N, C-alpha and C positions, 0 to 999 in steps of 0.2 A: 564609147564613140561619140560625137560632137553633132547635134542636130541643130542644122541652122536654119531658122524659119524666113520665109519671106518678109521684108520689111510691111509693117503693118497687119500682118497675120491676127486674124480675130481669135478672140480667147476660145472659141468653139474647137477651132483649129487646132490650138497648142493644147487643150485639154484632151484632144482626140490622140495626140502624139504621147502625151504622158501617160495615157490609159493602156497604148500600146506597147511603151516601154515597161510598165508595171506588168502587162499580159506575158513578157518575155523573160520573167524574173530579174527585171534589171530595175535600180532605183533611180528616179529621175532628178536632175539637178538644174532645174532653170536660172537663167540670168535674163533677167528683162530690162531691155535697154530703151532707151527713148523712143527709137523707130523701131528694134529689131530685136528678136527673141532667141537665144539659144539655148539649148536643151542638151544636159549631160546625162547620157545613158550609161550608169556604171555598173560593174560586178563582170562576172564570167561571161561575157559576150564576145567571146572571139568568133564563136560560131554562127552566132546570129547575122544573117544577110543583110546589108545595108539596105537592099533594094525593099525590105519590109517597110522601113520607115521611108524611104526616096518616094514611093507610090503614096503617100499620104498627103492629103490638101494641104496647102500652105508650105510644104518643105523646101526648101530651096536648095540645101546640098545636105550630105552627110560624111564626115570625117571620122575616120578612125583616128585615137590619140596613140601615138608611138609610145610614149613615156608610159613606164608600170604605174607612177601616180598620177592620177587622170586629172582629179578637181585643183591640185596643186600647181599643175604645169600652166604654163604661157600659152600653150598649144589649144587648152581649153578655156582659160581667161586671159585675152591677149595685153589687157591695160593693168597697171597697177591697183590690189584691191586697197582701197582707203576707207575706214569706218571711223566714227566719231566716238570719242571715249571723255564723256562730260567736260563738255566745252571745249575739246582740240580733237584734231585728226592725227591718225597713226597710219603711216604709209604714202603720205603727199608730200609737199615740198618743204613742211615743217618737219623739225627735229625734237620729239620730247624727252625729257630726261625724267628717269624714274629713279628716286634715291631712298635710303633709309637704312636701318641698322639691318645685320643679317639676322638677328633673333630679337623679339619683343622681350625685354626682361623685366619692365614695369610701367606701369601708369605712367608716371613722371618723365622716364627715359623717353617714351615714344612721344609725348606730347612735344617734349623739347626739342626732340631731334624734327618732328613733323614741322614745327614753327620755323625751325633753323633753315632747312631744306628748301622750304617754300619762300623764306625771305631770298635766298638763294638763287632761287630760278627754278627750282624742281616743279614738274607737272604732275606727277604722282607720287605715293607714297608706298614704298616697299617695307616688308617686314617679316619675319618668320614666326609662325606660332606652333607649327610641326616641323620639328628639326631631324632629317634625316642624317645621323652621326656616324662616323665610322665606329665609334667606341658606343657600347650600349650604356657606358657609365657616364658617359657627357650629357650635357643640358640638352633635354629634349624638345623644351617648347613649352609654354603656357597654354597652348589649347584654346577654347573657346575664351577664355579670360583674357588672353592675349588679342583676339579679334574685337572683343569690347573696347579695350584701351584704342585699337586702331579706328574703329567706328568713331570714337569721341574726338580722335584726332583729325579725322574726316571732317567732323561738324564743325571743328574750329578753325580748321585751315580750308575747306574746300576741296582737299586733294583727293582723289579717288586711290582706292587701297589695291596693293598687289601683294598676293602671298599665296605660299606652296601648299598645294592639295596633294597629301601621298598616299590616299586610300579612297576607293569607291565609297565606303561608309562614312567619310568625312563630308562628300559633296552637298548633300541636304542641308546639314547643319550650318555649312559656309555659304551656301547660297544668300543667307540671309545679312551676310555683312561684305563680302566682297565685291569688287568691281571687275577685278581680273585675276583668273586663276592662275598662278604660276605651275609650269609641270616641270618639276625638276630633272638633271641629268641623270639620275639613278632610275628614273621612271620613265625614260623615253622609250621605251618599248614594254611598259607594263601595258598590253594591249586591252585589258579590262577595264583599266582607269581610262584608257584613250576614248573607248567605246562610250563609256559613260560621260566622257566631259563633252563628247561630240554631241550628246542628249539634251545638254543644257545651251541656254543661249546666251551665256557669259563669256566674254573674250578669254582665250587661253593665251599665256605668254611661255612658248613652248622652247625648252632648253636642249641643245645638241646633247646626246651622250658622249662620255668622256673618251669611248674608242668607236664612235660612229661614223661612218661616211657621210656626205651630203646625201646621196641617195636612199640611204638607210633612214636618215633625219626626214626626208621628204616623204618617204613610205609610211612612216609613223605617223606624221602630221595628216595623211589622207584617212586614218582611221578617224579623226576627229572632223574633217569635213565631211565625210560619208555620212556620219550622223545627223547633218544638217547646220550644223555649228561652222560658220564660214568666218568669224573673228579670230583669225589665228595669227598670233606674232612669232615669228622664228628667232631664236636667238643663239648666237655664236658665244660660247662661253669657254672656249680653250678646249682642246683635247690631249688626252696623253700620249707622249711621245717618249723617246730616249731623252730627251733634255730634262734636267734637273736643276738647271739654275731658277727657273719660275716653276710655280705649283703645276701649272700646264702650261702648253704651247697655244698663243693665239694664232687662229687660222685666219688670218687677213684675207687671204683669198677665199674663202668661203663666201664672204659678202658679196662681190661681184658676182661670182660664179652662180649663189642663190638668187641675187636679183636677175640674172640671166634666164636661171631654169623656171622660176616661180613668180607669181604676181602677189604672194605673200609678203608682207613687210617684214624686212630683216633689222633687229637691233643687235647691238653689242654690249655683252658685259665685261669690262676690261677688271672688274674685280677678282672674279674666279678664275679670270683666263691667265692672271699673272701671279695671284695670291700675294702679292706685296704692294702696300699703297704707294711706293716711291714710282712705281710703273704705270699705274693707274690711268693718270692724266694723259700721258704719252700715247697711251693705247685705245682710249676714248678719242682723242683727235685723229688716230690713224683710222680707226673705225668709221667716224664720219667722213674722211677724205675718200674712202674706200667706198663710199656710198651707204652705210648704214642710215637707216630710218630712225634709230632713236639708241639712247644710252641708258642702262641700268647699271647702279652703282651703288657701291655700300658704305653707309657714312655713320659714325658713331661718335657722341662728344667726348669720351674717353677710351679711345682704342685698346690703350693698354690693359685697361681692367674688362672688357668685352669679354662676356660669355662663351662667343664663336666668333671666329673669322677676324680678330682685333688687327691682325696684322697686315690684312688687304682692306682694311676700313679707312676711310678718308675722314678728318676730323671737319667740323663745319666749314671752318675757314679756308681749307685745303680745297672743300668740294666748290665753294663759292669762287676760287681762283680758278678751278678746271670749267666750271660753266663759263666764264670769261673766254678762256681759249678756246673751248668747244665752238661758241659762237663765232670767232672770230676763223676758223675753220669752216664752219658750215657756210657762212658768206662767201668765201673763197672759192666756195664747189656750187655757188648758186642756189644754196639752202639758207634755212635760217630756223632758229629756236623758236618753240611755242612763245607766245607772248605770255606775260606772266598770268596765271590761273587766279580768276577773281572768285571769291568766297560768295556762294548764292546768299 
Protein backbone atom coordinates (compact mmCIF):
# COMPACT_ATOMS: atom_id res chain seq x y z
CA UNK A 1 0.00 0.00 0.00
CA UNK A 2 0.97 3.65 -0.39
CA UNK A 3 0.93 5.95 2.62
CA UNK A 4 0.74 9.63 1.68
CA UNK A 5 1.89 12.01 4.39
CA UNK A 6 0.57 15.53 4.92
CA UNK A 7 2.80 18.19 3.31
CA UNK A 8 5.46 19.21 5.78
CA UNK A 9 4.99 16.16 8.03
CA UNK A 10 7.92 16.15 10.49
CA UNK A 11 10.53 13.43 10.67
CA UNK A 12 9.06 12.06 13.91
CA UNK A 13 5.74 11.30 12.22
CA UNK A 14 7.46 9.74 9.19
CA UNK A 15 9.62 7.57 11.46
CA UNK A 16 6.51 6.44 13.37
CA UNK A 17 4.85 5.32 10.15
CA UNK A 18 7.97 3.43 9.08
CA UNK A 19 8.12 1.75 12.50
CA UNK A 20 4.48 0.63 12.17
CA UNK A 21 5.16 -0.72 8.68
CA UNK A 22 7.99 -2.86 10.03
CA UNK A 23 5.83 -3.94 12.96
CA UNK A 24 3.34 -5.33 10.40
CA UNK A 25 6.18 -7.36 8.80
CA UNK A 26 6.20 -5.16 5.71
CA UNK A 27 9.14 -3.32 4.15
CA UNK A 28 9.11 0.46 3.92
CA UNK A 29 10.15 2.40 0.83
CA UNK A 30 9.89 6.17 1.39
CA UNK A 31 10.00 8.75 -1.37
CA UNK A 32 11.00 12.13 0.02
CA UNK A 33 9.61 14.97 -2.08
CA UNK A 34 10.29 18.66 -1.66
CA UNK A 35 7.01 19.21 0.18
CA UNK A 36 5.53 15.76 0.68
CA UNK A 37 6.64 12.24 1.59
CA UNK A 38 5.10 9.04 0.25
CA UNK A 39 5.92 5.74 1.95
CA UNK A 40 5.41 2.42 0.22
CA UNK A 41 4.54 -0.51 2.50
CA UNK A 42 5.41 -3.62 0.52
CA UNK A 43 4.97 -7.30 1.27
CA UNK A 44 2.11 -9.67 1.93
CA UNK A 45 0.00 -6.84 3.23
CA UNK A 46 -3.38 -7.74 1.78
CA UNK A 47 -4.87 -8.36 5.19
CA UNK A 48 -3.26 -5.43 7.00
CA UNK A 49 -6.10 -2.92 7.50
CA UNK A 50 -5.54 0.53 6.06
CA UNK A 51 -7.00 1.98 9.23
CA UNK A 52 -3.87 1.06 11.18
CA UNK A 53 -1.92 3.62 9.17
CA UNK A 54 -4.72 6.12 8.61
CA UNK A 55 -4.90 6.66 12.38
CA UNK A 56 -1.24 7.68 12.67
CA UNK A 57 -0.38 11.37 13.05
CA UNK A 58 0.73 13.02 9.83
CA UNK A 59 -0.94 10.53 7.49
CA UNK A 60 -3.14 12.20 4.89
CA UNK A 61 -4.25 9.18 2.84
CA UNK A 62 -3.61 5.45 2.40
CA UNK A 63 -4.06 3.78 -0.99
CA UNK A 64 -3.72 0.16 -1.97
CA UNK A 65 -1.58 -0.44 -5.07
CA UNK A 66 -3.56 -2.60 -7.48
CA UNK A 67 -0.64 -3.71 -9.64
CA UNK A 68 1.25 -6.86 -8.57
CA UNK A 69 4.49 -4.94 -9.12
CA UNK A 70 4.29 -2.31 -6.40
CA UNK A 71 7.48 -0.28 -6.42
CA UNK A 72 7.81 -0.30 -10.21
CA UNK A 73 4.28 0.97 -10.82
CA UNK A 74 3.32 4.53 -11.67
CA UNK A 75 0.64 4.25 -9.01
CA UNK A 76 3.43 4.26 -6.42
CA UNK A 77 5.74 6.71 -8.22
CA UNK A 78 3.78 8.97 -10.55
CA UNK A 79 6.64 10.84 -12.20
CA UNK A 80 9.47 9.39 -14.29
CA UNK A 81 12.46 8.23 -12.28
CA UNK A 82 15.54 10.17 -13.31
CA UNK A 83 18.99 9.42 -11.97
CA UNK A 84 22.47 10.61 -12.71
CA UNK A 85 25.23 8.45 -14.11
CA UNK A 86 28.65 10.05 -14.20
CA UNK A 87 27.80 13.31 -15.90
CA UNK A 88 24.45 12.66 -17.55
CA UNK A 89 20.93 11.67 -16.61
CA UNK A 90 18.88 8.60 -17.50
CA UNK A 91 15.11 8.89 -17.65
CA UNK A 92 14.69 12.57 -18.45
CA UNK A 93 14.49 14.46 -21.73
CA UNK A 94 18.02 13.46 -22.68
CA UNK A 95 18.70 10.19 -24.52
CA UNK A 96 22.06 8.55 -23.73
CA UNK A 97 23.73 6.08 -26.08
CA UNK A 98 25.66 3.09 -24.74
CA UNK A 99 28.00 1.42 -27.22
CA UNK A 100 30.81 -1.11 -27.42
CA UNK A 101 31.63 -4.68 -28.40
CA UNK A 102 29.68 -7.78 -27.45
CA UNK A 103 32.86 -9.18 -25.90
CA UNK A 104 36.05 -7.61 -24.62
CA UNK A 105 38.64 -9.52 -26.65
CA UNK A 106 41.89 -7.72 -25.81
CA UNK A 107 43.26 -4.53 -24.32
CA UNK A 108 43.97 -3.04 -27.75
CA UNK A 109 40.50 -3.90 -29.04
CA UNK A 110 38.51 -2.32 -26.21
CA UNK A 111 40.69 0.81 -26.04
CA UNK A 112 40.32 1.37 -29.78
CA UNK A 113 36.56 0.91 -29.70
CA UNK A 114 36.16 3.08 -26.59
CA UNK A 115 37.86 6.02 -28.28
CA UNK A 116 35.92 5.45 -31.50
CA UNK A 117 32.48 5.37 -29.90
CA UNK A 118 33.34 8.33 -27.67
CA UNK A 119 34.34 10.31 -30.74
CA UNK A 120 31.05 9.38 -32.45
CA UNK A 121 28.89 10.47 -29.50
CA UNK A 122 28.52 7.54 -27.10
CA UNK A 123 27.94 8.35 -23.43
CA UNK A 124 28.85 4.98 -21.91
CA UNK A 125 30.91 1.94 -22.90
CA UNK A 126 29.45 -1.57 -22.98
CA UNK A 127 31.47 -4.78 -23.21
CA UNK A 128 31.03 -8.35 -22.03
CA UNK A 129 33.62 -10.07 -19.86
CA UNK A 130 31.46 -13.03 -18.78
CA UNK A 131 29.59 -14.37 -21.79
CA UNK A 132 26.48 -16.59 -21.51
CA UNK A 133 26.91 -18.57 -24.73
CA UNK A 134 24.59 -21.20 -26.17
CA UNK A 135 27.56 -23.52 -26.74
CA UNK A 136 29.94 -24.34 -23.87
CA UNK A 137 32.75 -24.44 -26.45
CA UNK A 138 32.29 -20.81 -27.53
CA UNK A 139 34.34 -17.93 -26.15
CA UNK A 140 33.28 -17.37 -22.53
CA UNK A 141 34.94 -14.02 -21.86
CA UNK A 142 38.13 -12.67 -20.26
CA UNK A 143 36.70 -12.27 -16.76
CA UNK A 144 38.48 -9.86 -14.43
CA UNK A 145 41.22 -9.26 -16.96
CA UNK A 146 38.58 -7.83 -19.29
CA UNK A 147 37.27 -5.59 -16.49
CA UNK A 148 40.76 -4.21 -15.99
CA UNK A 149 40.91 -3.31 -19.68
CA UNK A 150 37.50 -1.64 -19.48
CA UNK A 151 38.56 0.34 -16.43
CA UNK A 152 41.58 1.57 -18.39
CA UNK A 153 39.26 2.56 -21.24
CA UNK A 154 37.12 4.53 -18.78
CA UNK A 155 40.21 6.29 -17.46
CA UNK A 156 41.24 7.31 -20.97
CA UNK A 157 37.81 8.35 -22.31
CA UNK A 158 35.71 9.23 -19.26
CA UNK A 159 32.97 6.83 -20.39
CA UNK A 160 31.27 4.89 -17.56
CA UNK A 161 31.26 1.13 -18.17
CA UNK A 162 28.35 -1.28 -18.48
CA UNK A 163 28.94 -5.03 -18.32
CA UNK A 164 26.95 -8.17 -17.68
CA UNK A 165 26.94 -10.04 -14.38
CA UNK A 166 25.96 -13.72 -14.52
CA UNK A 167 26.22 -14.97 -10.95
CA UNK A 168 25.92 -13.79 -7.36
CA UNK A 169 29.52 -14.85 -6.78
CA UNK A 170 30.76 -12.32 -9.37
CA UNK A 171 29.18 -9.24 -7.81
CA UNK A 172 31.73 -8.46 -5.12
CA UNK A 173 34.64 -8.60 -7.53
CA UNK A 174 32.81 -6.62 -10.24
CA UNK A 175 31.75 -3.82 -7.88
CA UNK A 176 35.34 -2.56 -7.97
CA UNK A 177 35.09 -1.89 -11.70
CA UNK A 178 31.58 -1.38 -13.07
CA UNK A 179 29.38 1.70 -13.19
CA UNK A 180 26.28 -0.24 -14.33
CA UNK A 181 25.53 -3.93 -13.95
CA UNK A 182 23.83 -5.45 -16.97
CA UNK A 183 21.40 -8.29 -16.25
CA UNK A 184 21.08 -10.41 -19.38
CA UNK A 185 17.87 -11.84 -20.83
CA UNK A 186 18.76 -15.38 -19.76
CA UNK A 187 18.97 -14.23 -16.13
CA UNK A 188 15.78 -12.16 -16.02
CA UNK A 189 14.18 -14.61 -13.59
CA UNK A 190 17.32 -15.64 -11.73
CA UNK A 191 15.76 -14.54 -8.45
CA UNK A 192 18.84 -15.09 -6.29
CA UNK A 193 20.84 -12.83 -8.60
CA UNK A 194 18.02 -10.25 -8.67
CA UNK A 195 17.91 -10.10 -4.88
CA UNK A 196 21.68 -9.75 -4.67
CA UNK A 197 21.67 -6.88 -7.18
CA UNK A 198 18.93 -5.25 -5.11
CA UNK A 199 21.33 -5.14 -2.17
CA UNK A 200 23.92 -3.17 -4.17
CA UNK A 201 23.56 0.50 -4.95
CA UNK A 202 25.03 0.22 -8.44
CA UNK A 203 22.54 0.85 -11.28
CA UNK A 204 21.18 -2.24 -13.05
CA UNK A 205 20.41 -2.36 -16.77
CA UNK A 206 17.72 -5.02 -16.79
CA UNK A 207 17.04 -6.87 -20.06
CA UNK A 208 13.72 -8.47 -20.89
CA UNK A 209 13.73 -12.26 -21.14
CA UNK A 210 13.35 -13.77 -24.58
CA UNK A 211 9.89 -15.17 -23.80
CA UNK A 212 8.83 -12.84 -21.01
CA UNK A 213 5.69 -10.74 -20.93
CA UNK A 214 5.82 -7.08 -19.94
CA UNK A 215 4.25 -7.92 -16.57
CA UNK A 216 6.76 -10.71 -15.93
CA UNK A 217 9.54 -8.25 -16.68
CA UNK A 218 8.17 -5.71 -14.22
CA UNK A 219 7.62 -8.38 -11.56
CA UNK A 220 11.25 -9.45 -11.93
CA UNK A 221 12.47 -5.86 -11.63
CA UNK A 222 10.51 -5.64 -8.38
CA UNK A 223 13.04 -8.01 -6.78
CA UNK A 224 15.79 -5.43 -7.35
CA UNK A 225 13.66 -2.50 -6.24
CA UNK A 226 12.46 -4.26 -3.09
CA UNK A 227 16.07 -4.66 -2.00
CA UNK A 228 16.48 -0.90 -1.98
CA UNK A 229 18.27 -0.42 -5.29
CA UNK A 230 16.05 2.10 -7.07
CA UNK A 231 18.33 2.75 -10.06
CA UNK A 232 16.91 0.21 -12.51
CA UNK A 233 16.91 0.67 -16.29
CA UNK A 234 14.55 -1.55 -18.29
CA UNK A 235 15.72 -2.75 -21.70
CA UNK A 236 13.61 -4.07 -24.57
CA UNK A 237 15.92 -6.40 -26.53
CA UNK A 238 13.52 -8.42 -28.65
CA UNK A 239 11.46 -11.50 -27.89
CA UNK A 240 11.27 -14.95 -29.42
CA UNK A 241 8.34 -15.43 -31.80
CA UNK A 242 7.48 -17.64 -34.75
CA UNK A 243 9.23 -15.16 -37.08
CA UNK A 244 12.70 -16.27 -38.23
CA UNK A 245 13.75 -13.48 -40.59
CA UNK A 246 15.54 -11.75 -37.71
CA UNK A 247 17.23 -13.10 -34.60
CA UNK A 248 14.37 -11.87 -32.39
CA UNK A 249 11.24 -9.79 -32.87
CA UNK A 250 11.58 -6.22 -31.63
CA UNK A 251 8.57 -5.42 -29.46
CA UNK A 252 8.31 -1.71 -30.21
CA UNK A 253 4.89 -1.77 -28.53
CA UNK A 254 6.58 -2.60 -25.24
CA UNK A 255 8.25 0.81 -25.04
CA UNK A 256 5.10 2.99 -24.79
CA UNK A 257 3.37 0.26 -22.76
CA UNK A 258 6.19 0.21 -20.22
CA UNK A 259 6.33 4.01 -20.15
CA UNK A 260 2.65 3.99 -19.19
CA UNK A 261 2.93 1.27 -16.54
CA UNK A 262 6.19 2.16 -14.83
CA UNK A 263 8.25 5.17 -13.80
CA UNK A 264 11.50 3.35 -14.57
CA UNK A 265 13.53 4.47 -17.62
CA UNK A 266 13.21 2.24 -20.69
CA UNK A 267 15.90 1.81 -23.34
CA UNK A 268 16.13 -0.27 -26.53
CA UNK A 269 18.77 -2.75 -27.73
CA UNK A 270 18.46 -2.90 -31.54
CA UNK A 271 21.50 -5.17 -31.87
CA UNK A 272 20.06 -8.18 -30.04
CA UNK A 273 16.50 -7.51 -31.12
CA UNK A 274 17.42 -7.83 -34.81
CA UNK A 275 20.66 -9.81 -34.85
CA UNK A 276 21.68 -8.08 -38.08
CA UNK A 277 23.63 -4.85 -38.44
CA UNK A 278 21.57 -3.94 -41.54
CA UNK A 279 18.54 -3.26 -39.33
CA UNK A 280 20.13 -1.82 -36.20
CA UNK A 281 19.96 1.88 -37.11
CA UNK A 282 16.33 1.71 -38.25
CA UNK A 283 15.21 -0.05 -35.07
CA UNK A 284 17.21 2.38 -32.93
CA UNK A 285 15.35 5.26 -34.60
CA UNK A 286 12.01 3.49 -34.20
CA UNK A 287 12.68 2.91 -30.51
CA UNK A 288 13.48 6.55 -29.86
CA UNK A 289 10.40 7.62 -31.82
CA UNK A 290 8.33 5.26 -29.64
CA UNK A 291 9.62 6.91 -26.45
CA UNK A 292 12.78 5.01 -25.47
CA UNK A 293 14.98 6.78 -22.93
CA UNK A 294 18.21 5.47 -24.43
CA UNK A 295 19.90 3.10 -26.87
CA UNK A 296 22.44 0.33 -26.26
CA UNK A 297 24.18 -0.96 -29.36
CA UNK A 298 27.11 -3.24 -30.25
CA UNK A 299 30.09 -1.80 -32.11
CA UNK A 300 33.20 -3.64 -33.33
CA UNK A 301 36.09 -2.39 -35.47
CA UNK A 302 36.17 -5.69 -37.42
CA UNK A 303 32.77 -7.40 -37.15
CA UNK A 304 33.71 -10.21 -39.55
CA UNK A 305 36.34 -11.41 -37.09
CA UNK A 306 34.55 -10.68 -33.79
CA UNK A 307 34.58 -13.60 -31.37
CA UNK A 308 30.85 -13.11 -30.69
CA UNK A 309 27.87 -11.41 -32.34
CA UNK A 310 29.82 -9.94 -35.22
CA UNK A 311 26.81 -10.11 -37.54
CA UNK A 312 24.83 -7.64 -35.42
CA UNK A 313 27.74 -5.28 -34.66
CA UNK A 314 28.09 -1.91 -36.32
CA UNK A 315 31.45 -0.62 -37.49
CA UNK A 316 32.55 2.64 -35.85
CA UNK A 317 31.69 4.45 -39.10
CA UNK A 318 28.18 2.96 -39.22
CA UNK A 319 27.73 3.79 -35.53
CA UNK A 320 28.65 7.44 -36.11
CA UNK A 321 26.05 7.58 -38.90
CA UNK A 322 23.44 5.99 -36.61
CA UNK A 323 24.09 8.57 -33.89
CA UNK A 324 23.39 11.42 -36.31
CA UNK A 325 20.14 9.77 -37.45
CA UNK A 326 18.99 9.06 -33.89
CA UNK A 327 19.75 12.67 -32.98
CA UNK A 328 17.40 13.87 -35.72
CA UNK A 329 14.61 11.56 -34.56
CA UNK A 330 15.09 12.59 -30.94
CA UNK A 331 14.73 16.24 -31.83
CA UNK A 332 11.59 15.47 -33.85
CA UNK A 333 9.91 14.05 -30.72
CA UNK A 334 11.10 16.88 -28.43
CA UNK A 335 14.01 14.94 -26.95
CA UNK A 336 17.75 15.33 -27.41
CA UNK A 337 20.89 13.27 -27.19
CA UNK A 338 23.11 13.69 -24.17
CA UNK A 339 25.81 16.30 -24.73
CA UNK A 340 29.24 14.89 -25.43
CA UNK A 341 30.75 13.38 -22.29
CA UNK A 342 33.74 15.37 -21.04
CA UNK A 343 36.66 13.43 -19.60
CA UNK A 344 37.33 14.42 -16.00
